[in-house]
N, C-alpha and C positions, 0 to 999 in steps of 0.2 A: 624328126621322122615325118611329121605332118606338114611341115613347111609353114606352120602358123608362127606369127610373131606375138610378143607380149601385147595383150589387149584384144587380139583377134577373137572372134566368136568361134567356139568349138561346135562344129556342125557334124551331122552324120557323115557327110562327104569327107570331112577332115579326119575322121576316125579310121576310115578304111585302110590307110597305109599301116596303121598300128596292128591290124589284124593280119594282113598279107605278108608282111616282112618277116624274114627268117629271124631277125633280131627284135621282133615286135612282141606283142602280148603273149604269144604262145611259144616263145623261144624255150628250148630245152624240154619241150613236151615229148614224152616217149612215143615212139612209133605205135600206132594203133590206139592211142589214148583218145577218149572222147574229149571234145572241145565245146565247152559251154561258155558263152560270153555273158557275164552277169553285169547288168547296168543298174546301179543303185540310184536311189532317190527318184524313182519313177513316179512318186506321189507329188512331186513338185509341178507347178503349172507348165504344161507343154512338154514335160520330160517323157511321158509315156508315148506321146505321138512321135517325138524325135527318135525314141527307141524302136518303135515299129518301122519308121522310115529307114533307120539303119539296118534293121533286119531285112527289109525288102532290097536294099542296095547290096547287102552281102549275098542274098539269094540270087540276084540278077548278075552281079559282076564277079563274084568269088564263090561259085558253087563248090561245096565240099570244104570250105575254109573252116566252118564251125558246124557242129551238130545241132545246136540250139542257141537261141538268145533268150535270156531270162531278164524280164523287167521286174525290178523289185524295190522294196523299201525296207531296209534293215534298220530296226529301231530297238531300243531296250526292251520293248514289249514283245518283240518277236519279228518275224519276217513275213511280208506279204509278197507273193511272186506270181507272175504270169509267164508261162513258158511258150516260146514260139519255136516249134520244131522246124528245122531246115530240111 
């Protein structure tokens, strides 16, 4: 779906097709359902910045594709999350 090959870097640009395709991340989503894209491991170096970049790309190129992007870090101790509303 992304056109990436083994070993290619996963960039915010490469993730866009997964969001917009009918058979992508939101396939079988009921009509009218809210769509929140949760990006885990945002506590890793550079991950939160890449998540914010992806949110901006979605906002610019795919308006209405998601209602929010959540940048988080799920761990045994709990969940830390930052929500970017679209």
